[in-house]
C-alpha positions, -999 to +999 in steps of 0.1 A: +024-134-099+062-132-096+056-106-069+032-129-050+055-159-053+084-139-039+064-127-010+053-162-001+090-173-002+101-144+021+072-148+046+079-187+045+113-179+057+103-153+083+077-178+095+104-204+101+123-179+121+092-171+140+089-208+151+127-208+162+125-176+181+103-160+209+086-126+203+077-133+167+046-137+145+031-137+111+000-121+099-024-120+070-053-098+062-071-073+041-060-037+033-075-008+014-050+019+002-062+054-009-036+069-035-043+106-035-032+136-057-035+118-091-043+141-123-071+132-145-060+129-181-094+126-198-102+154-224-129+176-212-158+174-208-154+136-201-146+129-165-123+102-149-137+072-134-133+086-101-153+118-108-122+142-113-128+168-142-112+163-176-086+188-190-074+199-225-045+188-248-025+214-267-001+194-288+015+170-262+009+196-232-021+187-211-036+212-188-066+216-166-072+180-154-088+176-120-069+160-091-085+128-078-079+097-059-083+058-063-085+032-036-072-002-045-081-031-022-067-066-015-043-088+005-015-079+029+008-104+048+038-098+070+059-110+097+075-093+130+102-099+153+102-080+187+136-081+203+139-051+230+119-041+260+122-006+271+097+005+298+060-001+287+072-006+250+085-035+232+106-027+199+111-049+168+111-052+132+083-057+106+083-068+070+051-067+050+038-070+013+006-066-004-011-067-038-042-046-044-065-038-072-093-014-083-118-015-111-116+021-118-089+046-128-079+079-115-065+091-148-091+084-173-128+071-178-117+037-182-130+009-159-130-030-158-112-058-138-077-047-123-076-013-140-055+000-112-030-022-093-007-016-065+020-039-051+044-031-023+069-046+000+079-025+032+104-030+060+098-010+092+105-005+130+075-010+153+068-004+189+040-021+208+027-009+242+017-028+273-016-016+288-035-024+320-055-050+299-033-080+292-054-089+260-051-053+244-017-040+229-017-009+207+012-004+184+029+022+161+051+016+132+071+035+106+080+016+073+095+023+040+104+003+007+092-005-028+060-001-046+049-006-082+015+007-094+000+021-126-022+043-109-007+076-123-005+066-158-030+075-186-055+047-198-063+044-236-058+082-244-040+096-276-018+122-284-002+137-316-007+114-344-031+092-326-003+074-308-016+053-279+000+060-246+013+028-232-002+013-199+027+003-179+036+001-141+060+025-125+083+020-096+080+041-065+098+046-031+071+042-006+071+051+032+040+049+056+034+054+093+009+029+109-010+028+140-033-001+152-046-023+179-037-060+186-065-081+206-054-113+221-081-140+215-064-174+217-028-187+229-014-185+195-038-163+176-045-125+179-066-102+159-058-068+146-094-053+142-081-020+127-048-006+114-046+028+099-016+043+079-005+076+061+026+082+040+036+089+005+049+074-028+077+090-049+083+076-084+118+065-095+129+077-130+107+098-152+090+130-138+073+143-171+040+151-154+024+158-189+027+120-198+033+102-165+012+121-141+025+135-107+057+120-094+046+121-057+013+110-045-001+107-010-011+076+006-036+064+032-047+029+043-069+011+066-067-028+072-074-056+094-056-090+099-051-121+120-020-127+136-003-162+144+025-164+169+041-187+195+028-186+231+060-174+243+059-144+219+036-124+242 
């Protein structure tokens, strides 16, 4: 909740900037993010909730778990400010954030409401292209920032002396490249019918793969959003 409140405050400030400057807008929409290369910590023959095979514990060492993925889905919002034209491209900055959830785990057979969570906040450089169709503008973007997730951590498993493993959220450095289309539908409203992204997340701190899962996981995303902007921002 603190993350969401902070995001609302930031977006409100950027929205005020958008009202005072041309070539600015805010957007809100849906995003699904696939996190890949996550080890299953279930003891064989039990599979993880995403179908990855379980492995074997020898003391505190775990071996043989399959690698799988999980795809949390949810809300994304952001703001952009374009400030420089160069040939057919317009360059600018973009700030975005999102909160996503999944009811399955990539690390165990557990399931239920909000079993996997992912929150992120990214700052990026974007470039949009003018085309022969005034209502259509493709864009590309490269963003980096902070992410928080429990996607790589074991759920309800036990090691030596039947000690439960804690279910916490780790912090990651996240970077992702995006490409999408903007379709002009009203003087102050555009639609982004599709945006795709690919990147990576690298964990801060502990890198004990036996207890924490992989420290680097792949990221792929797809989303759609509605954009609100001033008429002069086009």
